[in-house]
MIDOSE-1310 file (N, C-alpha, C; in nm, 2 decimals, decimal comma, always signed):
residues 299
mtre	+15,71/+13,87/+21,09/+15,78/+13,85/+21,22/+15,72/+13,94/+21,32; +15,68/+13,88/+21,44/+15,62/+13,96/+21,54/+15,73/+14,04/+21,62; +15,68/+14,14/+21,69/+15,78/+14,22/+21,76/+15,85/+14,14/+21,87; +15,78/+14,04/+21,93/+15,85/+13,96/+22,03/+15,96/+13,87/+21,96
alpp	+15,95/+13,84/+21,83/+16,05/+13,76/+21,77/+16,17/+13,84/+21,72; +16,16/+13,97/+21,73/+16,28/+14,05/+21,69/+16,39/+14,04/+21,79; +16,51/+14,06/+21,75/+16,63/+14,06/+21,85/+16,61/+14,16/+21,95; +16,66/+14,14/+22,08/+16,64/+14,23/+22,19/+16,69/+14,37/+22,15
vvrr	+16,80/+14,39/+22,08/+16,86/+14,52/+22,04/+16,76/+14,60/+21,96; +16,69/+14,53/+21,87/+16,59/+14,60/+21,78/+16,47/+14,64/+21,87; +16,43/+14,55/+21,96/+16,31/+14,59/+22,04/+16,35/+14,71/+22,13; +16,47/+14,72/+22,18/+16,51/+14,83/+22,26/+16,51/+14,96/+22,17
flah	+16,55/+14,95/+22,05/+16,55/+15,07/+21,96/+16,41/+15,11/+21,93; +16,32/+15,02/+21,91/+16,18/+15,06/+21,89/+16,12/+15,12/+22,01; +16,15/+15,08/+22,13/+16,10/+15,14/+22,25/+16,16/+15,28/+22,27; +16,29/+15,30/+22,23/+16,35/+15,43/+22,23/+16,28/+15,53/+22,14
lvav	+16,23/+15,48/+22,02/+16,16/+15,57/+21,93/+16,04/+15,63/+21,99; +15,97/+15,55/+22,07/+15,84/+15,60/+22,13/+15,87/+15,68/+22,26; +15,96/+15,62/+22,35/+15,98/+15,68/+22,48/+16,06/+15,81/+22,47; +16,17/+15,81/+22,39/+16,26/+15,92/+22,39/+16,23/+16,02/+22,27
rgla	+16,22/+15,96/+22,15/+16,19/+16,05/+22,03/+16,05/+16,10/+22,02; +15,96/+16,03/+22,09/+15,82/+16,07/+22,09/+15,74/+16,03/+21,97; +15,79/+15,93/+21,89/+15,72/+15,88/+21,77/+15,59/+15,81/+21,81; +15,49/+15,82/+21,73/+15,37/+15,75/+21,75/+15,40/+15,59/+21,75
prta	+15,32/+15,52/+21,82/+15,34/+15,37/+21,82/+15,33/+15,31/+21,68; +15,24/+15,36/+21,60/+15,22/+15,31/+21,46/+15,35/+15,34/+21,38; +15,41/+15,45/+21,40/+15,53/+15,49/+21,33/+15,64/+15,39/+21,37; +15,65/+15,37/+21,50/+15,75/+15,27/+21,55/+15,73/+15,13/+21,49
eayg	+15,60/+15,09/+21,48/+15,57/+14,96/+21,42/+15,62/+14,96/+21,28; +15,61/+15,07/+21,20/+15,65/+15,07/+21,07/+15,81/+15,05/+21,06; +15,88/+15,12/+21,15/+16,02/+15,09/+21,16/+16,05/+14,95/+21,19; +15,97/+14,89/+21,28/+15,99/+14,75/+21,32/+15,97/+14,66/+21,20
rdla	+15,87/+14,68/+21,11/+15,85/+14,60/+20,99/+15,97/+14,61/+20,90; +16,02/+14,73/+20,88/+16,14/+14,75/+20,79/+16,26/+14,67/+20,85; +16,28/+14,68/+20,98/+16,40/+14,62/+21,04/+16,38/+14,47/+21,04; +16,25/+14,42/+21,06/+16,22/+14,28/+21,05/+16,26/+14,22/+20,92
dlva	+16,24/+14,29/+20,81/+16,28/+14,24/+20,68/+16,43/+14,22/+20,67; +16,51/+14,31/+20,73/+16,65/+14,29/+20,73/+16,69/+14,17/+20,82; +16,63/+14,16/+20,93/+16,66/+14,06/+21,03/+16,64/+13,92/+20,96; +16,52/+13,91/+20,90/+16,49/+13,78/+20,83/+16,58/+13,75/+20,72
wlar	+16,62/+13,85/+20,64/+16,71/+13,83/+20,53/+16,85/+13,79/+20,58; +16,90/+13,85/+20,69/+17,03/+13,81/+20,75/+17,02/+13,67/+20,80; +16,91/+13,63/+20,86/+16,90/+13,50/+20,91/+16,91/+13,39/+20,80; +16,85/+13,42/+20,69/+16,86/+13,33/+20,58/+17,00/+13,32/+20,52
rggt	+17,07/+13,43/+20,54/+17,21/+13,43/+20,49/+17,32/+13,38/+20,58; +17,28/+13,34/+20,70/+17,38/+13,28/+20,79/+17,37/+13,33/+20,93; +17,28/+13,42/+20,96/+17,25/+13,46/+21,09/+17,33/+13,58/+21,15; +17,38/+13,67/+21,07/+17,45/+13,79/+21,12/+17,35/+13,87/+21,20
sper	+17,38/+13,91/+21,32/+17,29/+13,99/+21,40/+17,28/+14,13/+21,34; +17,17/+14,20/+21,35/+17,15/+14,33/+21,29/+17,25/+14,44/+21,34; +17,29/+14,43/+21,46/+17,38/+14,53/+21,51/+17,52/+14,51/+21,46; +17,55/+14,39/+21,39/+17,68/+14,37/+21,34/+17,68/+14,37/+21,19
vgee	+17,57/+14,41/+21,13/+17,56/+14,40/+20,98/+17,67/+14,49/+20,92; +17,72/+14,45/+20,80/+17,83/+14,52/+20,73/+17,78/+14,59/+20,61; +17,86/+14,67/+20,54/+17,82/+14,74/+20,43/+17,79/+14,65/+20,31; +17,86/+14,54/+20,29/+17,84/+14,45/+20,18/+17,70/+14,38/+20,20
elaa	+17,67/+14,35/+20,32/+17,54/+14,28/+20,35/+17,43/+14,38/+20,32; +17,44/+14,50/+20,37/+17,34/+14,60/+20,34/+17,32/+14,62/+20,19; +17,43/+14,63/+20,12/+17,41/+14,65/+19,97/+17,34/+14,53/+19,91; +17,38/+14,41/+19,95/+17,31/+14,29/+19,90/+17,16/+14,29/+19,93
wlrs	+17,13/+14,33/+20,06/+16,99/+14,33/+20,10/+16,91/+14,43/+20,01; +16,97/+14,55/+19,99/+16,90/+14,65/+19,90/+16,88/+14,59/+19,76; +16,98/+14,52/+19,71/+16,96/+14,46/+19,58/+16,85/+14,35/+19,58; +16,84/+14,28/+19,69/+16,73/+14,18/+19,70/+16,59/+14,25/+19,71
lrar	+16,58/+14,36/+19,77/+16,46/+14,44/+19,77/+16,42/+14,48/+19,63; +16,51/+14,52/+19,55/+16,49/+14,56/+19,41/+16,44/+14,44/+19,33; +16,51/+14,32/+19,36/+16,48/+14,20/+19,28/+16,34/+14,15/+19,32; +16,29/+14,18/+19,44/+16,16/+14,14/+19,48/+16,05/+14,23/+19,43
glap	+16,09/+14,34/+19,36/+16,00/+14,43/+19,30/+15,95/+14,54/+19,38; +16,02/+14,57/+19,49/+15,98/+14,69/+19,57/+16,01/+14,82/+19,50; +15,91/+14,91/+19,51/+15,93/+15,04/+19,45/+16,04/+15,12/+19,51; +16,11/+15,21/+19,44/+16,21/+15,29/+19,50/+16,17/+15,36/+19,62
ssra	+16,05/+15,41/+19,63/+16,01/+15,48/+19,76/+16,01/+15,38/+19,88; +15,96/+15,26/+19,85/+15,96/+15,16/+19,96/+16,10/+15,12/+20,00; +16,19/+15,11/+19,90/+16,33/+15,07/+19,94/+16,40/+15,19/+20,01; +16,37/+15,31/+19,97/+16,43/+15,43/+20,04/+16,38/+15,44/+20,18
rrla	+16,25/+15,40/+20,20/+16,20/+15,41/+20,34/+16,27/+15,30/+20,43; +16,29/+15,18/+20,37/+16,35/+15,08/+20,45/+16,50/+15,11/+20,48; +16,57/+15,17/+20,39/+16,70/+15,22/+20,41/+16,71/+15,33/+20,52; +16,61/+15,42/+20,51/+16,60/+15,52/+20,61/+16,58/+15,47/+20,75
airs	+16,50/+15,36/+20,77/+16,48/+15,30/+20,90/+16,61/+15,23/+20,95; +16,69/+15,17/+20,86/+16,82/+15,11/+20,89/+16,92/+15,22/+20,93; +16,92/+15,33/+20,86/+17,01/+15,44/+20,90/+16,98/+15,49/+21,04; +16,85/+15,50/+21,07/+16,81/+15,55/+21,20/+16,86/+15,45/+21,31
flrw	+16,84/+15,32/+21,28/+16,88/+15,22/+21,37/+17,03/+15,22/+21,40; +17,11/+15,23/+21,29/+17,26/+15,24/+21,30/+17,30/+15,36/+21,37; +17,23/+15,47/+21,35/+17,27/+15,60/+21,42/+17,25/+15,58/+21,58; +17,14/+15,51/+21,61/+17,11/+15,48/+21,75/+17,22/+15,39/+21,81
lree	+17,26/+15,29/+21,73/+17,37/+15,20/+21,78/+17,49/+15,28/+21,81; +17,53/+15,38/+21,73/+17,65/+15,46/+21,76/+17,62/+15,55/+21,89; +17,50/+15,60/+21,90/+17,47/+15,68/+22,02/+17,49/+15,59/+22,15; +17,45/+15,47/+22,13/+17,45/+15,37/+22,25/+17,59/+15,31/+22,26
rvrd	+17,69/+15,35/+22,17/+17,82/+15,30/+22,18/+17,83/+15,15/+22,15; +17,73/+15,09/+22,08/+17,73/+14,95/+22,04/+17,83/+14,93/+21,93; +17,84/+15,03/+21,84/+17,94/+15,03/+21,73/+17,98/+15,17/+21,70; +18,09/+15,19/+21,64/+18,14/+15,33/+21,62/+18,16/+15,36/+21,47
ddpa	+18,11/+15,27/+21,38/+18,11/+15,29/+21,24/+17,97/+15,30/+21,18; +17,97/+15,34/+21,05/+17,84/+15,35/+20,98/+17,85/+15,27/+20,85; +17,80/+15,14/+20,85/+17,81/+15,07/+20,73/+17,72/+15,11/+20,61; +17,62/+15,20/+20,65/+17,53/+15,26/+20,54/+17,58/+15,39/+20,49
rrlg	+17,70/+15,44/+20,53/+17,74/+15,57/+20,50/+17,76/+15,59/+20,35; +17,81/+15,49/+20,28/+17,84/+15,50/+20,14/+17,72/+15,45/+20,05; +17,61/+15,41/+20,11/+17,50/+15,35/+20,03/+17,41/+15,47/+19,99; +17,39/+15,48/+19,86/+17,30/+15,58/+19,81/+17,16/+15,54/+19,82
aprr	+17,07/+15,63/+19,85/+16,93/+15,60/+19,85/+16,87/+15,57/+19,71; +16,78/+15,47/+19,70/+16,72/+15,44/+19,57/+16,66/+15,57/+19,51; +16,68/+15,59/+19,38/+16,63/+15,70/+19,32/+16,48/+15,68/+19,29; +16,40/+15,78/+19,33/+16,26/+15,77/+19,31/+16,22/+15,83/+19,18
aral	+16,13/+15,76/+19,11/+16,08/+15,82/+18,99/+15,99/+15,94/+19,02; +16,01/+16,04/+18,95/+15,94/+16,16/+18,99/+15,81/+16,17/+18,90; +15,70/+16,16/+18,97/+15,57/+16,16/+18,90/+15,54/+16,30/+18,85; +15,49/+16,31/+18,73/+15,45/+16,44/+18,68/+15,32/+16,49/+18,75
prvl	+15,31/+16,61/+18,79/+15,19/+16,66/+18,85/+15,07/+16,66/+18,75; +14,95/+16,65/+18,81/+14,83/+16,66/+18,73/+14,81/+16,80/+18,69; +14,76/+16,82/+18,57/+14,74/+16,96/+18,52/+14,61/+16,96/+18,44; +14,53/+17,07/+18,46/+14,41/+17,09/+18,38/+14,45/+17,17/+18,25
sase	+14,37/+17,14/+18,14/+14,39/+17,22/+18,02/+14,33/+17,36/+18,04; +14,36/+17,45/+17,95/+14,31/+17,58/+17,96/+14,16/+17,58/+17,95; +14,10/+17,50/+17,87/+13,95/+17,49/+17,86/+13,89/+17,44/+17,98; +13,96/+17,34/+18,05/+13,90/+17,29/+18,17/+13,91/+17,39/+18,28
veal	+14,02/+17,47/+18,29/+14,03/+17,58/+18,38/+13,91/+17,68/+18,36; +13,89/+17,71/+18,24/+13,78/+17,81/+18,21/+13,65/+17,75/+18,25; +13,62/+17,62/+18,23/+13,50/+17,56/+18,27/+13,48/+17,56/+18,43; +13,59/+17,54/+18,49/+13,59/+17,54/+18,64/+13,57/+17,68/+18,70
laap	+13,63/+17,77/+18,64/+13,61/+17,91/+18,68/+13,47/+17,96/+18,66; +13,41/+17,91/+18,56/+13,27/+17,95/+18,53/+13,17/+17,87/+18,61; +13,21/+17,78/+18,69/+13,11/+17,69/+18,76/+13,04/+17,76/+18,87; +13,10/+17,85/+18,95/+13,03/+17,91/+19,06/+12,92/+18,01/+19,01
dprt	+12,81/+18,02/+19,09/+12,70/+18,10/+19,05/+12,72/+18,24/+19,11; +12,75/+18,34/+19,03/+12,78/+18,47/+19,09/+12,66/+18,55/+19,14; +12,54/+18,49/+19,13/+12,42/+18,55/+19,19/+12,41/+18,53/+19,33; +12,49/+18,44/+19,39/+12,49/+18,41/+19,53/+12,62/+18,45/+19,60
vagl	+12,61/+18,48/+19,73/+12,73/+18,52/+19,80/+12,83/+18,40/+19,80; +12,78/+18,28/+19,82/+12,87/+18,16/+19,82/+12,94/+18,15/+19,68; +12,86/+18,18/+19,57/+12,92/+18,17/+19,44/+13,03/+18,27/+19,42; +13,00/+18,39/+19,47/+13,11/+18,50/+19,46/+13,23/+18,46/+19,53
rdra	+13,22/+18,40/+19,65/+13,33/+18,35/+19,72/+13,41/+18,25/+19,65; +13,33/+18,15/+19,59/+13,40/+18,04/+19,52/+13,47/+18,09/+19,40; +13,41/+18,18/+19,32/+13,47/+18,23/+19,20/+13,60/+18,31/+19,24; +13,59/+18,38/+19,35/+13,71/+18,46/+19,39/+13,82/+18,37/+19,43
flel	+13,80/+18,27/+19,51/+13,92/+18,19/+19,55/+13,97/+18,10/+19,43; +13,88/+18,06/+19,34/+13,93/+17,98/+19,22/+14,01/+18,07/+19,13; +13,96/+18,19/+19,11/+14,04/+18,29/+19,02/+14,17/+18,32/+19,09; +14,17/+18,34/+19,22/+14,30/+18,38/+19,29/+14,40/+18,26/+19,28
lyas	+14,35/+18,14/+19,30/+14,44/+18,02/+19,30/+14,50/+18,01/+19,16; +14,42/+18,02/+19,06/+14,48/+18,01/+18,92/+14,56/+18,13/+18,88; +14,53/+18,25/+18,93/+14,60/+18,37/+18,89/+14,73/+18,38/+18,96; +14,75/+18,32/+19,08/+14,87/+18,35/+19,16/+14,95/+18,22/+19,20
glrv	+14,89/+18,10/+19,18/+14,96/+17,98/+19,21/+14,98/+17,96/+19,36; +14,89/+18,02/+19,44/+14,90/+18,00/+19,59/+14,89/+17,85/+19,63; +14,96/+17,82/+19,73/+14,93/+17,69/+19,80/+14,80/+17,70/+19,87; +14,73/+17,59/+19,90/+14,60/+17,59/+19,96/+14,61/+17,65/+20,10
sela	+14,72/+17,62/+20,17/+14,74/+17,67/+20,31/+14,76/+17,82/+20,31; +14,83/+17,87/+20,20/+14,85/+18,02/+20,19/+14,72/+18,09/+20,16; +14,63/+18,02/+20,08/+14,50/+18,08/+20,05/+14,41/+18,08/+20,17; +14,41/+17,97/+20,25/+14,32/+17,96/+20,36/+14,36/+18,06/+20,47
tlrr	+14,48/+18,10/+20,48/+14,52/+18,19/+20,59/+14,55/+18,33/+20,54; +14,51/+18,36/+20,42/+14,53/+18,49/+20,36/+14,45/+18,60/+20,43; +14,51/+18,70/+20,47/+14,45/+18,81/+20,54/+14,42/+18,93/+20,44; +14,33/+19,01/+20,48/+14,29/+19,12/+20,39/+14,41/+19,22/+20,37
hqld	+14,49/+19,24/+20,47/+14,60/+19,34/+20,46/+14,71/+19,29/+20,36; +14,70/+19,16/+20,33/+14,80/+19,11/+20,23/+14,76/+19,13/+20,09; +14,64/+19,18/+20,07/+14,59/+19,21/+19,93/+14,61/+19,36/+19,90; +14,66/+19,39/+19,78/+14,67/+19,52/+19,73/+14,59/+19,53/+19,60
lrrg	+14,46/+19,55/+19,62/+14,38/+19,55/+19,50/+14,40/+19,66/+19,40; +14,45/+19,77/+19,45/+14,48/+19,89/+19,37/+14,60/+19,85/+19,27; +14,70/+19,80/+19,32/+14,82/+19,76/+19,24/+14,81/+19,62/+19,19; +14,72/+19,54/+19,23/+14,71/+19,41/+19,18/+14,82/+19,31/+19,23
lvrv	+14,84/+19,31/+19,36/+14,94/+19,23/+19,42/+14,89/+19,16/+19,54; +14,95/+19,05/+19,57/+14,92/+18,97/+19,70/+15,05/+18,94/+19,76; +15,06/+18,97/+19,89/+15,18/+18,94/+19,97/+15,16/+18,81/+20,04; +15,24/+18,71/+20,01/+15,22/+18,57/+20,06/+15,33/+18,54/+20,16
vgkg	+15,30/+18,48/+20,27/+15,40/+18,42/+20,36/+15,39/+18,27/+20,34; +15,49/+18,21/+20,28/+15,49/+18,07/+20,25/+15,57/+17,98/+20,34; +15,62/+17,87/+20,28/+15,69/+17,77/+20,36/+15,82/+17,84/+20,41; +15,86/+17,79/+20,53/+15,98/+17,85/+20,59/+15,96/+17,99/+20,63
nrer	+15,84/+18,04/+20,64/+15,81/+18,18/+20,67/+15,87/+18,28/+20,57; +15,89/+18,23/+20,45/+15,94/+18,31/+20,34/+15,83/+18,39/+20,28; +15,86/+18,52/+20,26/+15,76/+18,61/+20,20/+15,79/+18,63/+20,05; +15,68/+18,64/+19,97/+15,69/+18,68/+19,83/+15,57/+18,76/+19,79
vvpv	+15,59/+18,84/+19,69/+15,48/+18,92/+19,63/+15,45/+18,87/+19,49; +15,32/+18,84/+19,47/+15,28/+18,78/+19,35/+15,17/+18,87/+19,28; +15,19/+18,90/+19,15/+15,08/+18,98/+19,08/+14,95/+18,90/+19,07; +14,84/+18,97/+19,06/+14,71/+18,91/+19,05/+14,65/+18,97/+18,92
grra	+14,59/+18,89/+18,84/+14,54/+18,94/+18,71/+14,41/+19,01/+18,73; +14,37/+19,08/+18,62/+14,25/+19,16/+18,62/+14,12/+19,09/+18,66; +14,10/+18,97/+18,60/+13,98/+18,90/+18,63/+13,97/+18,85/+18,77; +14,09/+18,81/+18,83/+14,09/+18,77/+18,97/+14,06/+18,89/+19,06
lgal	+14,12/+19,00/+19,02/+14,09/+19,12/+19,10/+13,95/+19,16/+19,11; +13,88/+19,15/+18,99/+13,74/+19,18/+18,98/+13,66/+19,08/+19,07; +13,70/+18,96/+19,06/+13,62/+18,86/+19,14/+13,65/+18,88/+19,29; +13,77/+18,92/+19,33/+13,80/+18,95/+19,47/+13,72/+19,07/+19,52
rawl	+13,71/+19,17/+19,44/+13,64/+19,29/+19,48/+13,49/+19,26/+19,50; +13,43/+19,18/+19,41/+13,29/+19,15/+19,42/+13,26/+19,07/+19,54; +13,35/+18,97/+19,57/+13,33/+18,89/+19,69/+13,35/+18,97/+19,82; +13,45/+19,05/+19,83/+13,47/+19,13/+19,95/+13,36/+19,23/+19,98
eaad	+13,31/+19,29/+19,87/+13,19/+19,38/+19,88/+13,07/+19,31/+19,93; +13,05/+19,19/+19,88/+12,93/+19,11/+19,92/+12,94/+19,06/+20,06; +13,07/+19,02/+20,10/+13,09/+18,98/+20,24/+13,07/+19,09/+20,34; +13,11/+19,21/+20,30/+13,10/+19,33/+20,39/+12,95/+19,37/+20,40
argg	+12,88/+19,35/+20,29/+12,74/+19,39/+20,29/+12,65/+19,31/+20,38; +12,70/+19,19/+20,41/+12,62/+19,10/+20,50/+12,61/+19,15/+20,64; +12,69/+19,25/+20,68/+12,69/+19,30/+20,81/+12,76/+19,21/+20,91; +12,75/+19,24/+21,04/+12,82/+19,16/+21,14/+12,97/+19,20/+21,15
rrse	+13,04/+19,12/+21,23/+13,18/+19,15/+21,25/+13,26/+19,11/+21,12; +13,34/+19,20/+21,08/+13,42/+19,17/+20,96/+13,54/+19,09/+20,99; +13,57/+18,98/+20,92/+13,68/+18,90/+20,95/+13,81/+18,96/+20,89; +13,92/+18,93/+20,95/+14,05/+18,98/+20,89/+14,09/+18,89/+20,77
yvfp	+14,03/+18,77/+20,76/+14,07/+18,68/+20,66/+13,99/+18,70/+20,53; +14,05/+18,68/+20,42/+13,99/+18,70/+20,29/+13,88/+18,60/+20,27; +13,91/+18,48/+20,31/+13,81/+18,37/+20,30/+13,79/+18,31/+20,44; +13,70/+18,37/+20,52/+13,68/+18,32/+20,65/+13,60/+18,19/+20,66
grgg	+13,62/+18,11/+20,76/+13,54/+18,00/+20,79/+13,43/+18,04/+20,89; +13,38/+17,93/+20,96/+13,28/+17,96/+21,06/+13,35/+18,03/+21,18; +13,28/+18,13/+21,23/+13,34/+18,20/+21,35/+13,43/+18,31/+21,31; +13,46/+18,33/+21,18/+13,54/+18,44/+21,14/+13,69/+18,40/+21,12
gpit	+13,73/+18,28/+21,17/+13,87/+18,24/+21,15/+13,89/+18,19/+21,01; +14,02/+18,15/+20,98/+14,05/+18,10/+20,85/+13,97/+17,98/+20,81; +13,93/+17,97/+20,68/+13,86/+17,86/+20,63/+13,96/+17,74/+20,63; +13,91/+17,62/+20,65/+14,00/+17,50/+20,66/+14,04/+17,46/+20,52
rqal	+14,15/+17,39/+20,51/+14,19/+17,34/+20,38/+14,10/+17,23/+20,33; +14,04/+17,16/+20,43/+13,94/+17,05/+20,39/+13,82/+17,11/+20,32; +13,77/+17,23/+20,38/+13,66/+17,29/+20,32/+13,69/+17,34/+20,18; +13,81/+17,40/+20,16/+13,84/+17,44/+20,02/+13,85/+17,32/+19,92
warv	+13,91/+17,21/+19,97/+13,92/+17,09/+19,88/+13,78/+17,05/+19,85; +13,68/+17,05/+19,95/+13,55/+17,00/+19,92/+13,48/+17,09/+19,82; +13,50/+17,22/+19,83/+13,43/+17,31/+19,74/+13,49/+17,29/+19,60; +13,62/+17,28/+19,59/+13,68/+17,26/+19,45/+13,63/+17,13/+19,39
rkla	+13,62/+17,02/+19,46/+13,56/+16,90/+19,41/+13,42/+16,91/+19,36; +13,34/+16,98/+19,44/+13,20/+17,00/+19,41/+13,19/+17,09/+19,28; +13,27/+17,19/+19,27/+13,27/+17,28/+19,15/+13,32/+17,20/+19,03; +13,41/+17,11/+19,05/+13,46/+17,03/+18,93/+13,35/+16,95/+18,88
iaag	+13,27/+16,89/+18,96/+13,15/+16,81/+18,91/+13,06/+16,90/+18,83; +13,03/+17,02/+18,88/+12,94/+17,12/+18,81/+13,00/+17,16/+18,68; +13,14/+17,16/+18,67/+13,20/+17,19/+18,54/+13,22/+17,08/+18,45; +13,18/+16,96/+18,49/+13,19/+16,84/+18,40/+13,33/+16,78/+18,40
ippd	+13,40/+16,80/+18,51/+13,54/+16,75/+18,52/+13,54/+16,64/+18,63; +13,60/+16,53/+18,60/+13,61/+16,43/+18,71/+13,67/+16,48/+18,84; +13,60/+16,48/+18,95/+13,65/+16,54/+19,07/+13,78/+16,49/+19,12; +13,82/+16,37/+19,09/+13,95/+16,31/+19,13/+14,06/+16,37/+19,05
rvsp	+14,03/+16,45/+18,95/+14,14/+16,52/+18,87/+14,16/+16,66/+18,92; +14,09/+16,71/+19,01/+14,09/+16,85/+19,05/+14,11/+16,87/+19,20; +14,20/+16,96/+19,23/+14,22/+17,00/+19,37/+14,28/+17,14/+19,37; +14,29/+17,20/+19,49/+14,36/+17,33/+19,49/+14,50/+17,33/+19,44
hvlr	+14,57/+17,22/+19,47/+14,71/+17,21/+19,42/+14,72/+17,18/+19,27; +14,62/+17,12/+19,21/+14,61/+17,10/+19,07/+14,61/+17,24/+19,00; +14,53/+17,33/+19,06/+14,53/+17,46/+19,00/+14,66/+17,53/+19,01; +14,74/+17,51/+19,12/+14,87/+17,56/+19,13/+14,96/+17,50/+19,02
hsfa	+14,95/+17,37/+19,00/+15,03/+17,31/+18,90/+14,99/+17,36/+18,76; +14,86/+17,39/+18,74/+14,81/+17,44/+18,61/+14,86/+17,58/+18,59; +14,86/+17,66/+18,69/+14,92/+17,80/+18,68/+15,06/+17,79/+18,63; +15,14/+17,71/+18,70/+15,29/+17,71/+18,66/+15,31/+17,65/+18,52
thlv	+15,24/+17,54/+18,49/+15,26/+17,48/+18,36/+15,21/+17,57/+18,25; +15,10/+17,64/+18,26/+15,05/+17,72/+18,16/+15,15/+17,84/+18,14; +15,21/+17,89/+18,25/+15,31/+18,00/+18,23/+15,43/+17,95/+18,15; +15,48/+17,83/+18,18/+15,59/+17,77/+18,11/+15,55/+17,75/+17,96
ehga	+15,43/+17,70/+17,94/+15,39/+17,67/+17,80/+15,38/+17,80/+17,72; +15,36/+17,91/+17,78/+15,35/+18,04/+17,71/+15,47/+18,12/+17,72; +15,58/+18,06/+17,76/+15,71/+18,12/+17,74/+15,78/+18,18/+17,87; +15,71/+18,17/+17,98/+15,77/+18,22/+18,11/+15,90/+18,15/+18,14
dlrt	+16,00/+18,22/+18,18/+16,13/+18,16/+18,22/+16,11/+18,09/+18,36; +16,20/+17,99/+18,38/+16,18/+17,91/+18,51/+16,21/+18,00/+18,63; +16,31/+18,09/+18,62/+16,34/+18,17/+18,74/+16,22/+18,25/+18,78; +16,14/+18,31/+18,68/+16,02/+18,38/+18,72/+15,92/+18,29/+18,78
vqll	+15,90/+18,17/+18,73/+15,80/+18,08/+18,78/+15,84/+18,04/+18,92; +15,97/+18,02/+18,94/+16,02/+17,98/+19,07/+15,99/+18,09/+19,18; +16,01/+18,22/+19,14/+15,98/+18,32/+19,23/+15,83/+18,33/+19,26; +15,75/+18,31/+19,16/+15,60/+18,32/+19,18/+15,55/+18,21/+19,27
lghr	+15,61/+18,09/+19,25/+15,56/+17,97/+19,33/+15,62/+17,97/+19,47; +15,73/+18,05/+19,49/+15,80/+18,04/+19,62/+15,88/+17,92/+19,65; +15,94/+17,86/+19,54/+16,03/+17,75/+19,55/+16,16/+17,80/+19,59; +16,22/+17,73/+19,69/+16,36/+17,76/+19,73/+16,46/+17,72/+19,63
dist	+16,44/+17,60/+19,57/+16,53/+17,54/+19,47/+16,47/+17,54/+19,34; +16,54/+17,58/+19,23/+16,48/+17,58/+19,10/+16,46/+17,44/+19,05; +16,53/+17,34/+19,10/+16,51/+17,21/+19,06/+16,37/+17,16/+19,08; +16,30/+17,22/+19,19/+16,16/+17,19/+19,21/+16,07/+17,24/+19,10
teiy	+16,11/+17,36/+19,05/+16,03/+17,42/+18,94/+16,05/+17,35/+18,81; +16,16/+17,29/+18,79/+16,20/+17,23/+18,66/+16,10/+17,12/+18,62; +16,02/+17,07/+18,71/+15,93/+16,96/+18,68/+15,82/+17,01/+18,58; +15,80/+17,15/+18,58/+15,69/+17,20/+18,49/+15,74/+17,21/+18,34
thva	+15,87/+17,20/+18,32/+15,91/+17,19/+18,18/+15,88/+17,05/+18,13; +15,90/+16,95/+18,22/+15,87/+16,82/+18,17/+15,72/+16,80/+18,15; +15,64/+16,86/+18,23/+15,49/+16,86/+18,21/+15,45/+16,92/+18,08; +15,51/+17,04/+18,05/+15,48/+17,10/+17,93/+15,52/+17,02/+17,81
rerl	+15,64/+16,96/+17,81/+15,69/+16,87/+17,70/+15,59/+16,75/+17,68; +15,56/+16,69/+17,79/+15,47/+16,57/+17,79/+15,33/+16,61/+17,73; +15,28/+16,73/+17,77/+15,15/+16,77/+17,71/+15,16/+16,80/+17,56; +15,28/+16,86/+17,52/+15,30/+16,89/+17,38/+15,31/+16,76/+17,30
rrly	+15,38/+16,66/+17,35/+15,39/+16,53/+17,29/+15,25/+16,47/+17,27; +15,17/+16,47/+17,38/+15,04/+16,41/+17,37/+14,95/+16,48/+17,27; +14,96/+16,61/+17,27/+14,88/+16,68/+17,17/+14,92/+16,65/+17,03; +15,05/+16,64/+17,01/+15,10/+16,60/+16,88/+15,05/+16,46/+16,84
dehh	+15,06/+16,37/+16,93/+15,02/+16,23/+16,90/+14,87/+16,22/+16,87; +14,79/+16,31/+16,94/+14,65/+16,30/+16,92/+14,60/+16,37/+16,79; +14,67/+16,47/+16,74/+14,62/+16,56/+16,64/+14,70/+16,55/+16,51; +14,82/+16,51/+16,51/+14,90/+16,50/+16,38/+14,86/+16,38/+16,30
pra	+14,82/+16,40/+16,18/+14,77/+16,28/+16,10/+14,88/+16,17/+16,08; +15,00/+16,20/+16,09/+15,11/+16,09/+16,07/+15,19/+16,07/+16,20; +15,13/+16,10/+16,31/+15,20/+16,08/+16,44/+15,23/+15,93/+16,47
């Protein structure tokens, strides 16, 4: 259904998204596609206008999306678009009720994060060449990622004053400007000292960042991703299986596998809600089951 074929009230809503809310035209187009699906479904059911849609019709429409095989994430996105449309209708005093109020969002299947095995992590950490300055840098940031579970954005913007090499701690400012202090292991500390000494020995203006990019500012996340992928190839690991965030997942999963309690892992990762951290118990169980199936003679 083209935008011109949409009912006038829907076209006004889409214009509002761009002009008032400041959404990108492509985002507004996505809203339009989701609303067009409801409009077409209502037309086939007898022609109820979208601004007059009722709760039972919305529930039936959601069931039809499921019957058509749409994934929970796609159904949730379409419902979110309808909720936004209905909220705008109330703001415009077109209607004063909310027929979507009691409709629950489709539950999304939670995919387990990708994780490297301990041997794969060892191979990746051994991939940089410590005889070069670039190799010392790469080894230092890989060791720190795996030792502390930092997010790639936290690593990229990490400043020297946030490191306490004497006590083996790193102070991180994470999401929501929340601060946490994370211990750093002996091997990571050694790699960091070697890298910082080599960086300072090059002369020139010293950057405040632990891993500076060009011009002395923070290295970009894209540059870190590219280095990790290149090092994965050198380690014999498929590059599509490795990223800075995979090292964060591996850090957390290996801690859980070796007996760390979830509250501790939550604090180390900087999760606000422990339900976010609980995914790593599922990862550990899945890995244990896979190892059992692969190695037990009567599995």
